[in-house]
C-alpha positions in Angstrom: 43.8 30.6 78.4 42.3 34.1 76.7 39.8 32.0 75.8 39.4 30.5 78.6 39.4 34.7 80.0 36.4 35.2 77.4 34.2 32.1 78.5 34.3 33.3 82.2 33.6 36.6 81.3 30.5 35.6 79.6 29.4 33.3 81.3 29.5 35.2 84.8 26.5 37.7 83.6 24.4 34.6 81.7 24.2 32.5 85.1 23.6 35.8 87.7 20.9 35.8 84.8 20.2 32.7 85.0 19.7 32.6 88.8 17.9 35.5 88.9 15.4 34.0 86.7 15.3 30.4 87.3 11.6 30.9 88.5 10.3 31.8 85.8 12.3 29.2 83.3 10.6 26.7 86.0 7.6 27.3 85.8 7.8 29.0 81.6 9.0 24.9 81.1 6.3 23.4 83.3 3.7 25.8 81.5 4.9 24.2 78.0 5.7 20.7 78.7 1.9 20.3 80.5 0.7 21.8 77.1 2.5 20.0 74.9 0.2 16.7 76.6 -2.5 18.3 76.6 -3.1 19.0 72.8 -1.7 15.4 72.1 -4.9 13.5 73.7 -8.1 13.4 72.9 -9.7 14.5 76.5 -9.0 16.7 78.8 -6.0 16.9 80.9 -7.1 18.3 84.4 -5.0 21.7 85.2 -3.6 19.9 88.2 -1.4 18.1 86.5 2.3 18.6 87.5 4.4 17.6 84.6 8.4 18.8 84.7 9.6 18.0 81.1 8.4 17.5 78.1 6.5 14.4 77.0 6.8 12.4 73.9 3.9 11.2 72.7 3.0 8.9 69.7 -0.4 7.0 68.1 -3.5 7.8 68.9 -3.6 9.8 71.8 -6.4 7.9 74.0 -3.9 9.3 77.2 -7.0 9.8 80.6 -5.5 10.9 83.1 -6.5 11.4 86.5 -5.7 15.1 89.4 -3.1 15.4 90.9 -0.8 13.4 88.9 3.3 14.2 88.8 4.6 13.3 86.1 8.6 13.1 85.3 10.1 14.6 82.4 11.1 12.3 79.1 8.6 10.0 79.8 6.7 8.3 76.9 3.5 7.4 75.9 1.7 5.7 72.9 -1.5 4.8 72.0 -2.6 2.5 69.4 -5.7 0.4 68.2 -8.2 0.0 70.5 -5.1 0.8 73.5 -5.7 3.6 75.3 -3.4 4.7 78.9 -5.5 5.4 81.9 -3.7 7.0 85.2 -5.4 7.5 88.2 -5.7 10.3 90.7 -2.5 11.3 92.3 -0.6 8.3 90.3 3.7 9.5 90.1 5.6 8.7 86.6 9.5 9.4 87.4 12.2 9.8 85.5 11.8 7.9 81.2 8.8 5.7 82.3 7.2 4.2 78.9 4.1 3.8 78.9 2.9 1.6 75.3 -1.2 0.7 75.0 -2.7 -1.7 71.9 -5.1 -3.1 74.3 -5.3 -1.5 77.5 -2.6 -0.3 80.9 -5.0 0.5 83.6 -3.4 2.6 86.8 -4.9 2.8 90.0 -4.2 5.8 91.8 -1.3 6.7 94.6 0.6 4.5 92.4 4.4 5.5 91.9 6.4 4.0 88.7 10.5 4.2 89.8 12.7 5.7 86.6 13.2 4.3 83.5 10.1 1.8 83.8 8.4 -0.4 81.0 5.1 -1.1 81.0 4.1 -3.0 77.2 0.9 -4.7 76.9 1.8 -5.9 73.6 4.2 -8.1 72.1 5.6 -8.8 68.4 4.1 -11.9 66.6 6.3 -14.2 64.3 4.4 -15.4 61.1 4.9 -17.7 58.4 6.5 -15.5 54.8 6.7 -12.5 57.3 9.9 -11.1 58.6 8.8 -9.9 62.4 9.1 -6.0 61.6 5.5 -7.2 59.5 4.2 -9.5 62.0 1.4 -9.0 63.9 0.9 -7.5 67.8 -1.0 -9.1 70.3 -2.3 -7.2 73.2 -4.2 -7.9 76.8 -4.4 -5.4 79.2 -2.1 -4.5 81.6 -3.7 -3.4 85.9 -2.0 -1.9 87.7 -3.7 -1.6 91.4 -4.0 1.5 93.6 -0.7 2.1 96.1 1.1 0.3 93.8 5.1 0.9 94.1 6.7 -0.6 91.1 10.8 0.0 91.5 13.0 1.3 89.5 14.1 0.3 85.9 10.6 -2.4 86.1 9.6 -4.3 82.9 5.2 -5.3 83.1 3.6 -7.4 80.4 1.2 -7.8 78.2 -1.7 -9.2 80.1 -0.6 -9.0 84.4 -3.1 -7.9 87.0 -0.4 -6.6 89.9 -3.3 -5.8 93.0 -3.9 -3.1 95.7 -0.7 -2.5 97.7 1.3 -4.2 96.3 5.3 -3.7 96.0 7.7 -4.4 93.2 11.3 -4.9 93.5 14.1 -2.5 91.1 14.7 -4.2 87.7 11.8 -7.3 87.9 10.4 -8.5 85.6 6.6 -8.9 86.6 5.5 -12.0 83.6 2.5 -12.9 86.7 0.1 -11.6 88.8 0.5 -10.3 91.7 -0.8 -11.1 94.8 -3.0 -7.7 96.3 -0.3 -6.4 99.4 3.0 -9.0 97.7 6.2 -8.2 97.3 7.9 -9.4 95.1 11.8 -9.7 93.1 13.6 -11.1 90.8 13.9 -12.0 86.6 10.8 -13.3 87.0 9.4 -11.1 89.1 8.8 -13.9 92.6 7.1 -13.1 96.1 9.4 -11.9 99.0 7.0 -12.3 101.5 3.6 -9.9 102.1 4.2 -6.4 102.9 4.5 -5.3 107.0 4.3 -2.2 108.2 8.1 -1.7 108.1 9.2 0.6 104.8 10.3 -1.6 101.3 13.6 -0.3 99.8 12.9 -0.9 96.3 15.1 1.9 95.1 13.4 3.5 93.0 
């Protein structure tokens, strides 16, 4: 009982302090995340970028960011060999997105990528006499057009192109090209219908 009383007594002023400092702490968190991303890149990061949490950046740092990006926490971005990641103006990356490029990942203007989506352009290959871990990769670029909506938990494989205005339903695995304006879902992702003016629920 005494420990609960002490805990409550300590927590009360701390909670008050956090409330009074909330805006300052949030601004510092965003500035710190922006600085971490900026220092890892080989090209300038636009000041209009809003990043809400510290990213996890690996590899060459060949990541090009457009204006007015909104990047949520827990991003994983990796570039290897000749690969690069290019994010167009106004792109939104939701929490926990993974982008891994050995050849190239290109995401067009205004596209929104849902939580925990994995976009990887490379796969392990199997080579006689070598372990899977020591074998090479095969990589093909991924191109995602403008105003594409990718739902939560989607996987996009190497060599895929997704056309402008397409929608990819939650948890889909995209193994082949998606036409502009198409709506796809499932494993593997297949067309459901063409986009209409009605809102489409992707649970992103």
